[in-house]
C-alpha positions in Angstrom: 114.9 200.0 60.3 111.9 199.1 62.5 109.6 201.3 64.5 109.4 199.9 68.0 107.3 202.6 69.7 105.9 206.1 69.5 104.6 208.8 71.7 103.2 212.3 71.2 104.4 213.9 74.4 107.6 214.7 76.1 106.3 213.5 79.4 105.5 210.0 78.0 108.8 209.7 76.1 111.2 208.5 78.8 108.9 205.6 79.8 108.4 204.5 76.3 112.1 204.7 75.6 112.8 202.6 78.7 110.2 200.1 77.5 111.4 199.8 73.9 115.2 200.3 74.3 115.6 201.9 70.8 119.0 202.4 69.2 117.7 205.5 67.4 115.2 208.1 68.5 113.6 210.3 65.9 111.9 213.4 67.5 110.6 216.8 66.5 112.3 219.8 67.9 108.9 220.9 69.3 106.4 218.4 70.7 103.2 220.3 71.6 104.0 223.3 73.6 107.4 222.0 74.7 110.7 221.7 73.0 112.8 218.5 73.0 116.1 219.9 74.2 115.6 219.0 77.9 114.5 215.6 76.9 117.5 215.1 74.7 119.8 216.1 77.6 118.1 213.7 80.0 118.2 210.8 77.6 121.9 211.3 76.7 122.7 211.4 80.4 121.0 208.1 81.0 122.1 206.4 77.7 125.1 208.0 76.0 124.9 205.4 73.2 121.4 206.4 72.1 121.4 208.1 68.8 119.0 211.0 68.5 117.8 212.5 65.2 115.9 215.8 65.5 113.7 217.2 62.7 112.2 220.7 62.6 110.1 223.0 60.5 112.2 225.9 61.6 114.6 227.1 58.9 117.1 228.8 61.3 120.5 227.1 62.0 120.4 228.1 65.6 117.9 225.4 66.4 120.1 222.7 64.8 123.0 224.0 66.9 121.0 223.9 70.1 119.9 220.3 69.4 123.4 219.2 68.7 124.7 220.8 71.9 121.9 219.1 73.8 123.3 215.7 72.6 121.4 215.0 69.3 123.4 213.1 66.7 121.9 215.0 63.8 
């Protein structure tokens, strides 16, 4: 596995992903004050083959379910 890019904000993520063309995106459920669910939905609409792995400090299963429904792979 190789890191091809990173960003700390949701607004910068689509541009960085377009630039790097990753096979896997690792993202936090929350980035700053925003959550990643909208971003996940956008990215999967544009690139259905992109695998997205979401991590979270939240212990509740509902957050995992929401991420999976948004299009995350795990």
